[in-house]
C-alpha positions in Angstrom: 28.4 50.9 -26.6 26.3 52.7 -29.0 22.8 54.3 -28.2 20.3 55.3 -30.7 16.7 57.1 -30.7 14.1 57.2 -33.3 10.8 59.1 -33.2 8.3 57.3 -35.3 5.3 59.5 -34.2 4.6 62.6 -31.6 4.0 60.0 -28.9 6.2 56.8 -30.0 10.0 56.9 -29.4 12.2 53.8 -29.9 15.4 53.4 -27.9 18.4 51.2 -28.9 21.4 50.1 -27.0 23.8 47.7 -28.7 27.2 46.4 -28.8 28.3 47.2 -32.5 30.9 44.8 -32.7 28.1 42.0 -32.2 25.2 43.2 -33.8 26.2 45.9 -36.3 23.6 48.0 -38.1 20.8 47.2 -35.8 17.3 48.1 -36.2 13.7 47.5 -35.0 13.6 44.1 -37.0 16.1 42.6 -34.9 13.8 42.4 -31.9 11.2 40.4 -33.9 11.6 36.6 -33.9 9.6 36.8 -37.2 12.2 38.6 -38.7 14.9 35.9 -37.8 12.6 33.3 -38.9 12.1 34.9 -42.1 15.7 35.1 -42.6 16.1 31.2 -41.9 18.2 31.9 -38.8 15.7 31.4 -35.8 17.1 28.5 -34.0 14.1 27.9 -31.8 12.5 28.8 -28.3 14.3 28.4 -25.1 12.8 25.9 -23.0 11.5 27.0 -19.7 12.6 30.7 -20.5 9.2 32.2 -21.5 9.5 34.8 -24.4 13.3 33.9 -25.1 14.2 33.1 -28.5 17.5 31.9 -29.9 18.9 32.9 -33.3 21.9 32.9 -35.5 23.7 36.0 -36.9 27.1 35.5 -38.1 29.2 32.8 -36.8 27.5 33.4 -33.0 23.9 32.4 -31.7 22.0 34.8 -29.4 19.0 34.8 -27.1 16.4 37.5 -27.7 13.9 38.0 -25.0 10.8 40.1 -24.8 9.6 41.4 -21.2 6.5 40.2 -20.2 4.5 40.8 -16.9 3.7 38.1 -14.6 1.5 37.7 -11.7 -2.0 39.1 -11.5 -1.5 42.2 -13.3 -0.2 40.1 -16.5 -3.8 39.8 -18.1 -4.1 43.8 -18.1 -0.7 45.0 -18.7 0.7 41.9 -20.4 4.1 43.5 -21.8 3.6 47.1 -20.9 5.3 49.0 -18.1 5.1 52.4 -16.4 7.5 54.8 -17.9 9.5 56.5 -15.3 12.8 57.2 -17.5 14.9 55.3 -19.7 17.4 54.4 -17.2 14.7 52.7 -15.2 13.3 50.5 -17.9 13.5 46.7 -17.4 16.0 46.5 -20.6 18.1 49.0 -19.6 18.7 47.8 -16.1 19.5 44.4 -16.9 22.0 45.2 -19.7 23.9 47.4 -17.4 23.8 44.9 -14.5 25.2 42.2 -16.7 28.0 44.5 -17.8 29.0 45.3 -14.4 28.6 41.6 -13.3 31.1 40.8 -16.5 33.4 43.4 -15.1 33.7 41.7 -11.7 34.6 38.3 -13.7 31.0 36.6 -12.8 29.7 33.8 -15.2 26.7 35.6 -17.0 26.2 36.2 -20.6 27.3 39.1 -22.5 24.6 41.7 -23.1 24.3 42.6 -26.9 21.8 45.1 -27.1 18.6 46.2 -25.6 15.2 47.9 -26.9 12.7 50.5 -25.5 9.6 51.5 -27.3 8.1 54.2 -25.1 4.5 55.1 -26.0 3.6 57.7 -23.8 3.2 56.7 -20.4 4.2 53.0 -21.1 6.6 51.4 -22.6 7.7 47.5 -23.8 11.2 46.1 -24.1 13.4 43.5 -25.4 17.1 42.3 -24.6 19.5 40.4 -26.7 22.2 38.3 -25.0 25.0 36.2 -26.3 24.3 32.6 -26.1 26.4 30.2 -23.7 27.9 27.8 -26.1 27.2 24.1 -25.6 25.3 24.6 -22.3 22.2 23.0 -21.2 19.8 24.1 -18.1 20.0 22.6 -14.8 16.4 21.6 -15.2 17.3 19.7 -18.5 20.3 17.7 -16.8 17.9 17.0 -13.6 15.5 15.5 -16.1 18.2 13.4 -17.7 19.4 12.5 -14.2 22.9 14.0 -15.5 23.8 16.0 -12.3 26.9 14.4 -10.5 27.5 15.2 -6.8 30.5 17.5 -7.7 28.3 19.6 -9.9 25.9 20.4 -7.0 29.0 21.5 -4.9 30.2 23.9 -8.1 26.6 25.2 -8.3 26.5 26.1 -4.6 30.1 28.0 -5.0 29.1 29.8 -8.0 25.6 31.2 -6.1 28.1 32.3 -3.1 30.2 34.2 -5.4 27.0 36.5 -6.4 25.6 36.7 -2.9 29.3 37.7 -1.3 29.1 40.9 -3.8 25.4 41.7 -2.9 23.9 40.7 -6.4 20.6 39.0 -6.2 18.7 37.1 -9.0 15.1 37.9 -8.8 14.0 34.6 -10.3 16.6 31.9 -9.5 15.5 28.9 -10.6 16.4 25.4 -12.2 16.0 26.9 -15.9 18.0 30.1 -15.3 21.4 27.9 -14.4 23.3 27.0 -17.3 26.1 24.2 -17.3 28.3 24.3 -20.1 30.3 21.5 -21.8 33.4 22.0 -19.2 30.9 22.1 -16.4 31.3 25.6 -15.7 28.0 26.9 -14.1 26.6 30.2 -15.4 23.4 32.3 -14.4 21.2 33.9 -17.0 18.1 36.2 -17.5 18.7 38.9 -14.7 15.3 40.8 -15.3 14.5 42.5 -11.9 18.1 41.5 -10.3 19.8 43.8 -8.5 23.2 44.6 -6.7 23.1 46.0 -3.0 24.7 45.5 0.0 25.1 41.8 0.8 21.6 40.9 3.2 21.0 37.6 4.5 17.4 37.9 3.9 17.9 38.4 0.3 20.2 35.5 0.1 18.0 33.1 1.9 14.9 34.1 0.1 17.0 33.5 -2.9 17.9 30.0 -1.9 14.5 29.1 -1.0 12.9 30.2 -4.6 15.5 27.8 -6.0 14.8 25.0 -3.6 11.3 25.0 -4.5 12.0 25.2 -8.2 14.0 22.1 -7.9 11.7 20.1 -6.3 9.2 21.1 -9.0 11.7 19.6 -11.7 13.0 16.6 -9.7 12.0 13.5 -11.4 9.0 11.8 -9.5 10.6 8.2 -9.6 13.8 9.6 -7.7 13.7 9.5 -3.8 13.0 12.3 -1.5 16.6 11.2 -0.3 18.3 11.8 -3.6 16.8 15.5 -3.8 17.9 16.1 0.0 21.2 14.8 -0.6 21.7 16.9 -3.8 20.6 20.0 -1.8 23.0 19.4 0.7 25.8 18.9 -1.8 24.7 22.3 -3.3 24.6 24.1 0.3 28.0 22.6 1.0 29.4 24.3 -2.0 27.6 27.5 -1.1 29.2 27.7 2.5 32.6 26.3 2.2 33.3 27.5 -1.5 
C-alpha cells in the first residue's frame, strides 16, 4: 500500500493512500468526477448511494465517493469534518476497515484509494473502491420484484457473518446490499462502520434500520403479508445460517 502527502500551501495538505496495482500514478484529479467525465470514463452516478460515481480505469470499474455530512449539521458543514488526525478521518478508517474485513473473507469491495485534504482545523475526504461485477442493489431487485425466497435467506446469513465478528454497518439499508450474478450477497459503503466486541444492541439496531429501509422501498401494490414473509425468511437465514 502506498501513501503520499502533498503540501499545496502552509495550511493545506493532501494525503493519498492507494493500491498501486489498481490505480498507478494517482493524483488529486482521480478524486474528481469531472476528471473522469472529461476522459470519457465516467460511467454514471450510483442510484441511492449519495455522492458515489462509477468510472472505468483500464479494464476495471470503480466507485468514487465523496464524504458528505448528513443530519442537521449538513447545511452548515456540508463536506467538512473536524481534523483530529489522519488515522481518525472517515476515509482512512473506512479504507482500513475494508482491508481487515476482506482479510477475514467477508464479502465487501476492495478498497483502492483514499484522499484526505486537510485545511487547518477541518478536512474533506474521498474513497475509491472496486466495483462488484454484474451486481444490483437489493433496492433495485425489490423494485423489479426479483427477490426469490432463498435469496432473502442468503441475505440474513450474510448479515449474521458480520455481526458474529462484531462488525456493524452504520447505515445498513437496501441500497448498501448488493447481489451479484451468482446471487452472492455483498455489503458496501462502510462509512462510520466499526468493529468491536459483538453486542446484541448494535446488532438489533442494525436490523431495525434495515427493516425500515426495506419498508420504504417495498412496492406499494404488494401486500404487507409479502413484506412480512420476506422479513421472516431473512431472519431465518440470520439465526440459522
